[in-house]
C-alpha positions in Angstrom: -5.7 -59.0 -24.9 -7.3 -58.3 -21.2 -5.1 -56.7 -18.9 -6.7 -58.9 -16.5 -5.4 -62.1 -18.5 -3.3 -64.2 -16.0 -3.7 -61.9 -13.0 -4.9 -63.8 -9.4 -8.1 -62.7 -8.0 -9.4 -63.9 -4.9 -13.2 -63.6 -3.7 -14.5 -64.1 -0.4 -17.6 -65.1 -0.3 -17.8 -66.2 -3.6 -19.9 -68.9 -3.7 -23.0 -66.1 -2.9 -25.0 -64.9 -5.8 -23.4 -61.6 -5.9 -19.4 -63.4 -5.6 -20.1 -65.7 -8.5 -21.3 -63.1 -10.4 -17.8 -60.9 -10.0 -16.0 -64.4 -10.1 -17.2 -64.7 -13.4 -16.7 -61.6 -15.0 -13.1 -62.1 -14.0 -12.6 -65.4 -15.6 -14.7 -63.6 -18.5 -11.3 -61.1 -18.5 -9.1 -64.5 -18.6 -8.0 -63.9 -15.0 -7.1 -66.7 -12.5 -9.7 -66.8 -9.8 -9.6 -68.3 -6.3 -13.7 -68.4 -4.7 -13.2 -68.7 -1.2 -16.2 -70.0 1.1 -16.5 -71.7 4.1 -18.3 -74.6 2.4 -15.6 -75.9 -0.2 -18.3 -78.3 -2.0 -19.9 -74.6 -2.7 -17.0 -72.8 -3.9 -15.8 -76.2 -6.2 -19.6 -75.7 -8.0 -19.3 -72.2 -8.6 -15.6 -72.6 -10.0 -17.2 -75.7 -12.0 -20.2 -73.2 -13.6 -18.0 -69.8 -14.6 -15.2 -72.0 -16.1 -17.8 -74.6 -18.2 -16.3 -72.1 -21.3 -13.0 -72.2 -20.4 -10.4 -70.4 -17.7 -9.2 -71.1 -14.3 -10.8 -71.1 -10.8 -10.4 -72.6 -8.0 -12.9 -73.5 -4.7 -11.0 -72.7 -1.5 -12.4 -73.3 2.0 -11.6 -70.9 4.6 -13.1 -68.9 7.3 -12.8 -65.0 6.8 -12.9 -64.8 10.7 -10.2 -67.2 11.2 -6.9 -66.2 10.4 -5.4 -69.5 10.1 -7.8 -70.7 7.9 -7.1 -67.6 5.5 -3.1 -68.5 5.7 -3.8 -72.0 4.4 -5.9 -71.1 2.2 -3.4 -68.6 1.0 -0.9 -71.0 0.4 -3.2 -72.9 -1.4 -3.9 -70.4 -3.7 -0.1 -69.6 -4.2 0.5 -72.8 -4.9 -1.9 -73.6 -7.7 -2.6 -70.0 -8.9 0.7 -67.7 -7.8 0.9 -64.6 -6.2 -1.9 -62.1 -5.4 -2.7 -59.1 -7.6 -6.2 -58.3 -6.9 -8.3 -59.0 -3.5 -12.4 -58.4 -3.2 -13.7 -58.8 0.0 -17.4 -60.3 -0.7 -18.1 -62.2 2.4 -21.0 -60.2 4.5 -24.2 -60.3 5.8 -26.9 -59.9 8.5 -28.1 -61.6 11.0 -32.0 -61.8 12.5 -30.7 -61.6 16.3 -29.2 -57.9 14.7 -32.7 -57.0 13.3 -35.9 -55.2 14.7 -39.1 -56.4 14.0 -40.6 -52.9 13.3 -39.3 -49.9 11.6 -40.6 -47.3 14.3 -40.4 -47.9 18.4 -43.6 -47.8 20.0 -44.0 -47.6 23.8 -46.5 -50.4 23.9 -44.0 -52.7 22.0 -41.8 -52.8 25.4 -44.5 -55.1 26.9 -44.6 -57.1 23.2 -43.1 -60.3 23.8 -43.9 -61.1 19.7 -42.3 -57.8 18.7 -38.4 -57.5 18.7 -37.4 -53.5 19.7 -34.1 -52.2 20.2 -34.0 -53.5 23.7 -34.3 -56.8 22.6 -31.2 -56.8 20.0 -29.2 -59.8 21.3 -25.3 -58.4 21.9 -23.9 -61.6 20.8 -26.0 -61.1 17.0 -24.9 -57.4 16.8 -21.2 -58.7 17.4 -21.6 -61.4 14.6 -22.6 -58.6 12.3 -19.9 -56.8 12.9 -17.6 -59.1 13.1 -18.5 -60.8 9.7 -18.4 -57.6 7.7 -15.8 -55.7 9.3 -13.3 -58.4 10.6 -14.2 -60.3 7.6 -12.9 -57.8 5.2 -10.3 -56.7 7.8 -8.4 -60.0 8.1 -8.5 -61.5 5.0 -6.6 -58.0 4.1 -3.7 -58.9 6.2 -3.6 -62.2 4.7 -3.6 -61.6 0.8 -2.7 -58.3 0.8 1.2 -58.8 1.0 1.1 -60.6 -2.2 0.5 -56.9 -3.5 3.7 -55.5 -2.2 6.2 -54.2 -5.1 3.3 -55.1 -7.5 1.9 -52.8 -10.4 -1.8 -52.8 -11.0 -3.0 -54.2 -8.1 -6.4 -53.7 -6.2 -8.6 -54.0 -3.2 -11.9 -54.3 -3.9 -14.4 -54.2 -0.2 -18.4 -54.6 -0.7 -20.3 -51.7 1.2 -23.9 -51.3 0.9 -26.2 -49.0 0.1 -27.2 -48.6 4.0 -23.9 -47.5 4.8 -24.3 -43.9 4.0 -28.2 -43.4 5.1 -29.2 -46.2 7.6 -31.9 -48.9 6.5 -34.9 -48.9 9.5 -34.7 -52.7 11.3 -31.0 -53.6 10.4 -29.1 -51.2 13.0 -26.1 -53.6 13.0 -25.6 -54.3 9.7 -26.0 -50.8 8.5 -23.3 -49.8 11.0 -21.0 -52.5 9.8 -21.3 -51.5 6.4 -20.2 -47.8 7.1 -17.5 -49.3 8.9 -16.8 -50.8 5.6 -16.7 -47.3 4.1 -14.7 -45.9 6.0 -12.1 -48.5 6.5 -11.5 -48.1 2.5 -11.1 -44.6 2.6 -8.1 -45.7 5.5 -7.0 -48.3 3.3 -6.7 -46.4 0.7 -4.7 -43.9 2.3 -2.4 -46.0 4.3 -1.3 -48.3 0.9 -0.8 -45.6 -1.6 2.9 -45.2 -1.8 3.0 -48.9 -2.2 0.6 -48.5 -5.0 -2.3 -50.7 -3.7 -5.7 -49.0 -5.0 -8.5 -49.8 -2.5 -11.7 -48.6 -3.4 -15.7 -50.0 -2.5 -18.8 -51.0 -4.3 -22.2 -50.4 -2.4 -24.6 -52.4 -4.2 -28.1 -51.5 -3.7 -30.8 -54.0 -3.4 -30.5 -57.3 -5.2 -32.2 -60.4 -4.4 -29.9 -63.1 -2.5 -30.1 -66.2 -0.6 -30.1 -63.8 2.4 -33.0 -61.5 1.7 -34.9 -62.9 -1.0 -37.9 -64.1 1.7 -37.8 -60.4 3.2 -38.4 -59.2 -0.5 -40.5 -61.4 -2.0 -43.2 -64.0 -1.6 -43.3 -67.5 -2.2 -45.3 -66.9 -5.5 -42.5 -64.3 -6.3 -44.9 -61.2 -5.6 -43.1 -58.1 -3.5 -43.8 -58.2 -0.2 -44.5 -54.7 1.6 -40.6 -54.3 2.3 -39.6 -55.3 -1.3 -42.8 -53.2 -2.8 -41.4 -49.9 -0.5 -37.6 -50.9 -2.1 -39.0 -50.7 -5.4 -40.9 -47.4 -4.9 -37.7 -45.9 -3.7 -35.9 -47.3 -6.5 -35.8 -44.6 -9.5 -34.9 -47.3 -12.1 -37.9 -49.1 -10.7 -36.5 -52.6 -10.0 -34.0 -54.7 -8.2 -30.4 -55.3 -9.4 -29.3 -57.6 -11.6 -25.7 -59.4 -10.3 -24.5 -58.7 -13.6 -24.9 -55.1 -13.2 -22.1 -55.1 -11.0 -19.2 -56.6 -13.3 -18.7 -53.0 -14.7 -18.2 -51.5 -12.0 -15.5 -53.9 -10.6 -14.1 -53.8 -13.5 -13.6 -50.3 -14.2 -11.8 -50.3 -10.6 -9.4 -53.1 -11.0 -8.7 -51.5 -14.4 -6.4 -49.2 -15.7 -9.0 -47.3 -16.4 -9.3 -45.8 -12.8 -5.4 -45.9 -12.0 -5.5 -42.5 -10.3 -9.0 -43.6 -8.7 -8.7 -45.1 -4.7 -10.7 -44.4 -1.6 -14.2 -44.4 -3.2 -17.5 -45.8 -2.6 -19.3 -46.5 -6.0 -23.1 -47.3 -5.8 -24.5 -49.7 -7.8 -28.1 -49.1 -6.4 -30.0 -48.1 -9.6 -30.6 -44.1 -7.9 -31.8 -45.2 -4.1 -29.2 -43.3 -2.6 -30.3 -40.0 -4.7 -33.8 -40.3 -4.2 -35.5 -39.0 -1.3 -38.9 -40.3 -1.5 -40.3 -36.5 -2.3 
């Protein structure tokens, strides 16, 4: 029988493409999964889909930037599923107002209204990206990790990014926010070590999601210039499949990694290992 049987797993951002795959991985291991999203209908739909062959999943509405809504969600989860054993901080994302139009800045771009340069980035957009990614990990951890005190086999899994180590062009806010997640993962791993709570992170490479599909592929399914550049710089030569994250999640949450805490695991097809030369 799976060591995850009847463990309660909370996944924020669980109604997204990657979150759904992680939730499904835990259901397959007989865990009880709470899928948190701002849209309860979407969370419910994912819960229904991943349990069509059996298992227990619950869609719960909450905003990861609203601690009161998280506390309310926590009450629902404890009542319906029990005390939380594993937290996956999967909520995150980027915003156009924190993104430049070009990889490089050219002097003439200053006078071009059609180009969003570094100087045109909206502070509110940049703040939104940092809040969603960092605060959206910090606040759920404050709420749900308390259940892990005094228990064995508890883990927190944060979602960093391949852009956390070496920042990608165009997305300074997102890259910086994910770098903060990697750093925060290490901080929490040390802070919670004496309580027996392990904290690690997964850094996905390039996966096609609702947020980036139109940036990486055309309506006809062909690669955009940026999409082609990514594939060229990914030694395994493809985008990630959501199922590619499952093994890493299960390993980091299992007794197989009981002496592992404070690491960030790249699941990126070799992207971070390749200089392009």
